[in-house]
N, C-alpha and C positions, 0 to 999 in steps of 0.2 A: 358496542360501536359500530358505523356504517361505514367508516373509512376503508378502500380498499375493496368493498363487496359490491358497489354501485355496477350496474351492468347494461348496455344498450341492448335493444332489440334484437334477436337472433343467439343473445347470451353471449356476445363479445364484451369485453369490459375495455372503457376507452382508455386511451395512453396515459390521461391524467389519473384514471384511477390506478392503473399499473402502477404509476410510478410514486403514488401515495403512500403505499404500504411501506417500499423499503426507504422513502425521504423521511417518514416519521420515526424509521428505528435508525435511522443515522442519526439524527438529533439526539437520540437517548446516548449513543456512543460518545457523543463530544459532551454530553450534559454533566457526565458524571466529573469531568473536569471543567466544566464550566465554559465548554466551547458554545458556539452558534452555527448555524446552517449556512453561515455566508459564502463557505467556501463549496457548498452544494450548488450553488446559483451561480457564483460568478464565472464570466470567462475571461480567462487569463492565460499568461504563458505556462502555467503550471499543468493545463490540461494536455495530454500527450494521446496520440493516434498511433497504435503499436503496428500498422499496416506498413508494409515495404521496408522493414530493416531488423533484421535478425536480432542485434544488439544495439541498442540506442545510447546516446550520451545519457547520463546518470538524470534522474528528476530529484531536485535535494530538497530536502526537510530538515528545517533547522529547527532546534532545541538548545536553548540559550542559559536558560535557569531550572530550577528543580520544580516548577509550576509551568513550564512550557508545553506548547503543544502545536502542531502543524499538521496538514492534510494536503492531500491531491485527488485529482480523480483522472482516469483515463478510460478509454473505450478499446475494446477488442472485436474485431470484426473481420471478415473476409478469409476465414482460416478454410483449408485445403484438407482433406483426408490425408494423415500422416504428418502433417505440419505441427512445429513447433513455434510459440511465440514467445520472445523473451523482453522484459522490461528490467531496468536497471533503477534500484533507488539508494541514492547515497541519504545517510541520516549524520548530521554534523552539529557541533557545537559554535560552529563560525559565526559570527555576526555577519548576513549577508549586506552585500553593496546597497540595497535599496531599502535597508533596516531606517524607519522612522522614528523609533523608541527612544526609550532614553539616552541621553548623550554619553553615559559612562557605562554602557551594555559591555563593550569590548572589556574593561577593567573587571567588571562581575562576570564575565563567563570564566576568567581566567581562575578564579577563586570558587568556581561552583564544581562539584561531581555528584553525578546523580545516575541513578538508572532511568530506563525507557521501555515502552511496551509499545509494541507493532500490533496493528490491528487491519487486517485484509477483509473487508467488504465486497463482496459481489452480487449482480442480479444472475438470474438462472435462465435467460434465455438460451443460450448455447448450450451443449453436450460437451462439455469440457471440464478438466480438473486442473485447480490451482496448486501450484506448489511454491514454497518460499525455501531460497537456499542462500546461507550465508557466502560472501564472496572473500576469499583471501586473498592479500596484496604479496606480489613478489617483484624483484628487480628483474629489469630486462636483462637479459642473457646477453653477456660481452660477443657471442657469436651471431648473435641476432635470430637464433633458432629457436621457436616457441613451442613448447608443449602440445599436445593434443586437447582441446577442450579450452585452451586460453582464450582469455576475453579481452580486448582493448576497448578501451574508452574514447568515446569523440568529444572533442571540445577543447577549450582553449586552455585549461589546466595544466601548467609545466606537467604535474605528477602524471599524466597520462601519456607522457612521452618516456617517462622514466619507468614506469612498472606497466605490468599485467595482472589480470586477476583469474583465479580458479574458483571453480564452483565446488564448495564442499562436497563428500561423498553423500551426505546424508541430508536432506531437506528438514527443515525444523519441525518440531512436531507442535502444533500451536493446540489451544482449546477453541472447540465448538461452542458458542455462545448463543447459536440460533434459539434454541429452543427458549433459552433465558430473556433474549430479546423479544421474542414472539409474545412470551408471556405477559413482560411487563406493558405491551401496546394493547393487545387486545383479550388478555385476560382469561377468562374460559370460553370465549366466542369461539363457534367453529371457524377456523379458516382455511377449510377446504376449497372456497371459490377464491381465495385470494391470490393473486399472480404478482409475483416478483417479491415474496417477503425477503428473499434473498437469503445468504449464508455468510456467517460473521466467526471468525477467527482471528483469536488474540494470540500474539508470541509474545513471552516474556521470561528471561532468564536470567543468571547472575552476570554472563556475560555482555548482555545488552547496556552497557553504560557509556558516558561521556566525561572527558575531565582533560582539561588543559594541561600539558606535561612537555616539559622539556623545550618550552616556548614554541610548541605547533597546536593546532587545535586536532580534534580527532575528526574522522571519518571512518563510518561502518557503511560498507555496500551490502546489498542483497538484491539477489535475481528473483524476479517473479516469473515463473514458467506456467505457459498453457499450454495443455495438450489435449487432443480429442478423446473423448472416451471411445471404447471399443463398441461403435453401431455402425449401421448399413445405410440409414436413412438421410444423408447428407442434405440432401435437396431441400428437407424442410427447414433448413437452418441459414440457406443462404443469405436472406435478408435480415437475419438476425444480427443483435449487436449485445455485449455484455458492458455495463458499467462496471468499473472496478474504484473503489474508493482505497486508499491507503492512508491510514492517518496514526501519527506517533503521542504518545502521552507520556511526558517525562515523569517520574516516580522518587521518591525519596528513596534514598539507600537504606536497605535494611541494617539496623543497628549489629555492630560486631560485639562480642563478649570478650572482655581483656582481662 
């Protein structure tokens, strides 16, 4: 396979070729669940730029049935030495206002309970590390004093004025599927000259599930934290940008013995 290895004169790979390798691998991430590449190409309100905000309003991903999937992408750039970037993701079984599918989806959601998997895929243009933390929700203190590290959400949701969130002490431990994904695309071909193969991290555990309960939908919040690696040559990254892709795939719950 030649995709991702074509080069211009002088040994520099074209932008199109750089993107090709990761784009193909992205297709495979969704292909297992029947997804397409439409989310990768479209320009819509789901795309986020993390510049200029420490913690932004959550970017919502919706899973409304055991076969559901959703995805988004955002860009990370203009990082400075010692700086940390945050992006908040909310995974919910609520039916979004702009939903155009089945008329009875609201009723179907109320009868559905399922697990899900979160996938974090990113390019490697920047010398940064990515970590995913669960966020835990707390009621606003009556005295109005928030603890150190409290996170306030921006937006019109009433709950954003009633609650604050705290990052769990330990980051989520994902499975690095990069080697597996590269193998599926390139086989035994040498990939030493391929740029931006990317890194593919999959997260899933028994606590990652959605269910309609007590008349309310469920909302799970995650914090994606981006930090510089311990390097000194920051200048070479000034014009670089990482693309980050977040995907969620619903999964049938594991059977329980009775």
